[in-house]
N, C-alpha and C positions, 0 to 999 in steps of 0.2 A: 523495748528491752533495756533493763538497767545493767550496771556493770556486774552485779552479782550473778544474774542470769547469763550474761555473756561469758563470765569465767567458768561457770558450770558447763555451758555448751562447749567451750574450748577444751576443757578437760575430757569431756565425753568424745569429742571428735579427734583428739590428739593422736590416737592410734592410726586413724586414717591419714592424718597429715604426715605422720612419720613414714607410713607405707608409701605415700606419694613421693616424699623426699628421697626415700631409699631407691625407688624406681628411677627417679630423675637422676640420682647420683650414679646409678649403674649406666644410664644412657650417656650422661654428660661427662663422666670421669671426674677426676679431682677428688680431694679429700673433704668430704662434707661433714664428717664427725657429728653425726646426727645426735648422738647421745654423749657428746663431750660435756664435761662439767660446766664449761663456759655457756653452753646452751641453756643451762639451768641457773645461771647467774653467778657461778663461782669463778673467781679470778684464778689465774694460774698460780700454783704454789711451789716454790717461792717465786715472787715476781722477779723478772730478770733485772740485774743490776745495770744502771745506766753506764754507758761507755765514758771514758775520760773526755771524749769530744762533746758529750752532752751529759752533764752531771746532775741536772735537776729534773726530777719527775714528780711533780706535785700538782694536783688539781688540773688534770689535762682538759683541753677542749675536746669534747667528744663529738665526732661526726659520724652519722649513720648513713651509709650508702648501701642499699640492700643488695644490689647485684652489679653486673658489668656496666650497664648504661649509666646508673647513678654514680658509680665510682668514677667513670670518665667525666661525667658532668661536674662532679665535685673537685676535679683536679685543680682548676685555678684557685678555688677557695682554699683547698688544703695547702697548696704551695704558698699562698699568701700567709697563712697561719704559721707555717714552718719558717718562712722568711722573717717573721716577727720574733722568732726564737721561742715560740710556745710549744709545750708538749702536746701531742695530738694522739687521741685514741680513736682509731678508725674501725667501726664495726660493720659486719656484713651478715647476710643470711645465706648467700650462695657461694659455692666454691669458685665460680667464675669471677665474682666480685672481689673475692679475697686475692685470687691470683693476679687480677688487674692492679690491685693496690700494691702488691709486691713488685710488679713490673714497673709501675709508675714512680715508686719512691724507695728504691733500694738503698740509697745513701742515707736517707732519714731513718729507715729501719735499722741500718747498720750502726748508726751512731746512737741509737736508742731514743731518738726524738719522737718517732712515730711507732706506735704499737698497734697491732691488729688483734681483733677478737671477734668471736661470734656474738651477734645480738641474742640475748636470752629469749626463749619463748615467752609469750605474753601471759604467763601465769603470775598471780600476785606475789608469791614467794620468790620466784626467780627474778622478777624485776626489782624487788626490794633488795635482794642480795647483790644484784648488779650495782645498784646505786651505792650501797654501803661499802662494797669492796673497791669500786672504781673511783668514787668521789670526784666526779667531773665538776669543773667550775661552771660549765654550761653544756647543753646538748643541742646539736644542729642536725635536724632531720632533713634529708635531701628529697625534694620534690613532692612526695605524697605519703610518707610513712607515718601513719597515725595508728598507734597502738594504745588502747584505753588504759590497761593496767600499767604500762610503761610510763605513760604521762602522769598517772595517779601517783606512782612511786616517786617520780621526779618532784611532784608538788610536795609530797611528804618530806623528801630529803632537801627541799628548798634549792633545787637545781633549776635554774631558768632554762626554758626550752623554746626553740625557734623552729619553725618550718621554713626552709630556705629554698629559693628558686622553685617555689611551690606552683604546681599545676593541678587544676581541679576541673575535670570535665563535667559535662552535664550528666553523664552516666554515674560519675562519682557522687554528685549531689543527690541523685535519685537513690543510690545505694545507701548513702548516709541517712536519708529520710526513712528508709525501710528499717534501719537498725535502731531508730528511736533515740531515746535519751542518752544511750551509752556513747554514741559518736558525737552528739552535740556537746556532752560534758567533756569529752576528750579534746575536742577542738577548742572549747572555751578555756581549757587549762593551758593553752600555749601562751607564752609571754610575748612572742614576736611572730608575725606571719608576714613573710616577704615573698610576694607573688611574682610570677613571670610577667603576667599581663593584667590589664584592668578587668578583663572577663574572668580570669582566675580569681582575682581579688573579690569581685562581686559574688561569685558562687561560694567562695569560702566564707564570706560574711553571712550569706544566706544560710549556710550550714551551721553557723554558730561560732566561727573564729573571730577573735577580737581584733578589730581595727586593722585589717590587712593593708599593707602598702605595697606599691609596685616598685621593685628594684631591678627587674629584668631577669634574663635567662643566663645563668652562669656559663652555658655552653658557648656563648658569644665571646667569652674571654679565653677560650681554648687556644693554646699555642701548639700547633702541630709540630711533632718532633722533626727537627731539621734533617737529621740523617735519613729518616724514612722518606721525606719529601724529595731530597736530593737523589736517593736511590731509585725512587719511583719515576722521577723525570728522566734519569739516565736510562732506566730500563725501557721507558717509552721511546726514547730517542733511537734505541736499537731496533725498534719494530718498524717495518716498512709498510704498515697498514694501520688503519684506525683501531682504537681500543675502547670498548664500552664496558663499564662496570655495572653489574647487576648486584647491588650490595644489600646485605642484611635481609636476605630472604628468610621467611619463616615457613612453618609447616603448611603445606597446601599450595605454596606459591611456586616452588621450583618447577613443577610439572608444566605449568603454564608458560614460564619463560623458556624452558627447554623446547617445548613445542614451537614457540615463536622463533627461537634461534634455528631450529631444524628447518622450518618453513623458509626462513631467509637464506639458509645455507644452500637450499635447493636451487636458488636463482642467483646467488652471489657469484661473482667471478673474481679470481685472483688478478692483480694484487689488491683489489678493492675490498675483498671480503674482510670484514672486521674480526678481531679477536675479542671474544666476550670473556670477562672475568665474572664468574658466578661465585658469590661469597655468601654462604649461609650464615645466619645470625648466630646459631648455637653450634658448638662443636659436636654434639651428639648426632647432628644431621649431616655431617660431612660424608660419611660412608653411604648414607641413603641417597644423597645427591649424586655421588659417583655411580651408584647403581642405576639411577634414572638416566644419566648420561650414556652409560653403556647400553642400556636397553633401547635408547633412542638412536643408537648408531652414530653418535657424534664423536669425532676425534677430540680427545682432551688429555691434558696433563694435570697433575696435582702439584700445587705450589710446594707442599710439604716434602715432596720427593726430590725437589731441586732440579727437575728436568725443565729445560727451556722449551717453550712452544715452537714448533716448526711452522713452515709456511702453510701446511695443510691442517694445522690444529685449529679447531673452531672455538674451543673453550679452555680456559685455565681455571681449575677449581681452586678457589681461595680457601684452602683448608688449614689456615694458620690463624693464631690469635694475636691481637695487638698490632696488626699491620694495616689497619684501615687507612691510615695516612699514606702508606705506600701505594695501596690500591687506587686511591683517589688521584694521587699525583701521577700515576701511570696511565690515567684514563683521559679520553677526550670528552666523554659524556658519562654521567652517572645516573642510573635508575636506582632510586632509594626505595627499597621494598618494605615489607611490613604493612604497606598501604594498599595492597592488591587483594587482600582478604580483610574482613572486618576486625582488624587487630589494633587499629589506631595509628599505625605508621611507625617509622623509626626516624632518628635524628637526621635531618638534611643539612644541618648547620656545618658539620665537619666537611662535607663535600664543597659547600660554598666557601669555606675557609681556604680550601685548596684551589679555589678559582675554577671549579668544574661546573658546567651547566647541569641542572638537576631535572629529572622527571619523576613525578610521584603519581600514585594511584588515587582512587576516590576516597580511601579511608585514612584520614590523617587527623583524627580527633585528638590524639595525644599531643600533636604538635600543630594544632589548628591555626593559631595566630602566626606562627613562624612560617608555615606552608603558605598561607594566604599572602603574607607580606612578601615572601620571596617571589611568588608568582606575580604580584603587582609590580615588583621591582624589575621584572624581566630576567630574573635569575633562574626561574623554574617554570615547568609546565605541568599541568595535571591531565592525565589520560584515564580512560575507563578500564583498561585491562592490559595484560602482559603483551598481547599482540600489538596494541596501539603504542605501548611504551617502546618496543623494539623498532616499530616503524618511525616514531618520532626521533629516536636516537639516530637512526640511519639518515633521516632528513637533516639533522644537525651536523652529522659527520660530513655530509656532502656539501654543506653550506658554511664554508670557513668564515666569512664575514659575520654571519649571524651567530655562529658558535663563539667567536671571539668577543662579540658584543655581550653575549650572555655570560661569558667567563668574567669579563670586567664588572658586569652588574652583580654577579654573585659575590665577588670579593668586596665590592663597594657596599653592598647590603650587609655583609658580615661586619665590616669595619664600623658602619654606622651604629650598630647596636652594642658595641663594646662598652664596658664600664660596670657591668652588674656586680663584679667582685668588689670593686671599690664602694659601690652603694651599699652592698651587703655588709661589708666591714664597718662602714660608717654607722649603720643601724645597730651593730653589735658591739660597738666600741666600749660601752660601760661594762660589758661582761669580760672583755679581753684585756683591758688595762688592769 
């Protein structure tokens, strides 16, 4: 497939894409603005005037973080760019990503140093208008956002482009091969490819990316918000029983964990019965998780309701956004889900940063190297299913010395891998100066 065929196929399929986005928007909430002019490459008119606190808005550094996870991953890099006094344009495709950017950088947005926009759809005209109206000095794509027409428009506009904190799985390599020349041409158009691991770099090179180098994973430079960590630890100190987080569950996983929790509840005795924090990954699934807990007959409270769990409460449903640091800091053990169905897993680095022992499932291909390294360091364990995850969590809860050793190993492993932001900035220095 060449880029012309790709563009025709994209136009033909766009009504289905918009229908999918509309359905997701109804489920997830938030303002998706599917037909916003920005989605078609138009800048807001007129552009907002810079505040007196930040009077210069020319040639911004453009960072694209497609959704919630990528926005969190980009936080250290974004903060470093802001600290240098650079104007930053932050683009997203999802409402959750945009909301997270607003939550992370309210001061930079308030003074006009950071602006947010929707990434345009990958139509030739939309991407050309985006480059002409935004005029970025460079573009930094977080993790794996490769859009053929966007990169072609950047080349025509002479905007240097980098894939940053890049991860590229074996399935991504196979998919790129099926797409033919269009993806190889897009990857070849990148000016810098900064990979998380040597395996990612090798696969990117095989797919056609020019000279990938390993700079590491930006998530290791994450600084957990101190107020959330302090609040989580204070909340945990008020509990007279263990706390186990089941974090970032995705569709199809909640039922398995609820069944395992119910089985454990049938044999647990107070005051040793743990409190489970069940935290769905996406807000559109909060109510569904609550329904499943009700049907299972488990006593639970919802964090968003502000009701504190009582001694007979088995589960607190983590139905809030932007509080993952609180949940991890409040826990003795964390099960990081997304890995108990063939979905590739979710980020376990944040839990390790909080010094919490981690349990993952069998499917961690999105975080393959990080998961394997954490397990080798004694910071994490891999199990086969939700039932084994709850059993392992209970074993750790009951073994304080082993749990404390794993906690120290988690924090040490996290600290050892720091520095990706500095290495990334070093590689990008010619563009930023």
